[in-house]
VEXRO-677657 format. One line per 5 residues: number of its first residue (from 1); for each residue x, y, z of C-alpha. Coordinates in Angstrom, 3 decimals. Last residue first. Layout:
<rogus>
NUM	X/Y/Z | ... $
</rogus>
This chain:
<rogus>
59	-43.407/-19.085/-20.841 | -46.594/-21.023/-20.492 | -48.811/-22.191/-23.337 | -52.223/-23.598/-22.492 | -53.608/-24.848/-25.789 $
54	-56.795/-23.239/-27.027 | -60.202/-24.746/-27.694 | -60.749/-25.611/-24.034 | -61.335/-21.985/-23.085 | -64.091/-21.654/-25.692 $
49	-66.918/-22.239/-23.188 | -65.760/-19.257/-21.142 | -65.656/-17.040/-24.229 | -69.120/-18.191/-25.301 | -70.485/-17.541/-21.813 $
44	-69.014/-14.028/-21.812 | -70.417/-13.333/-25.289 | -73.876/-14.432/-24.166 | -73.572/-12.353/-20.990 | -72.795/-9.245/-23.111 $
39	-75.459/-9.838/-25.773 | -78.446/-9.916/-23.392 | -77.748/-6.469/-21.852 | -76.267/-4.800/-24.913 | -79.333/-5.086/-27.145 $
34	-81.768/-3.402/-24.768 | -79.023/-0.965/-23.836 | -78.493/0.110/-27.422 | -82.220/0.271/-28.073 | -82.818/3.013/-25.521 $
29	-79.826/5.256/-26.118 | -79.889/4.530/-29.850 | -83.491/5.721/-30.082 | -82.668/8.921/-28.206 | -79.731/9.573/-30.527 $
24	-81.748/8.677/-33.647 | -84.152/11.511/-32.863 | -87.926/11.145/-32.853 | -88.498/11.725/-29.143 | -86.449/14.882/-28.990 $
19	-82.680/15.467/-28.955 | -82.010/17.119/-25.614 | -85.045/15.998/-23.632 | -85.052/12.506/-25.136 | -81.334/12.038/-24.512 $
14	-81.666/13.454/-20.985 | -84.551/11.130/-20.128 | -82.721/8.101/-21.493 | -79.583/8.998/-19.543 | -81.612/9.509/-16.368 $
9	-83.245/6.108/-16.732 | -79.868/4.462/-17.270 | -78.275/6.183/-14.281 | -77.146/3.169/-12.289 | -74.410/2.502/-14.794 $
4	-73.639/-0.712/-16.635 | -76.304/-0.079/-19.258 | -74.626/3.203/-20.203 | -71.482/1.420/-21.112 $
</rogus>
């Protein structure tokens, strides 16, 4: 969720200031966004490509 905000840089700075440069929290704040950004569009594309796999059931 942090990658969707406009305050990514601020969140990283706060995590480092609060927990230190060697903390897992600061590492997760940085790496989490670096992983989230390419994974989210890939999952969206996969979901859109999978539309034809399912029958359209109305009612």
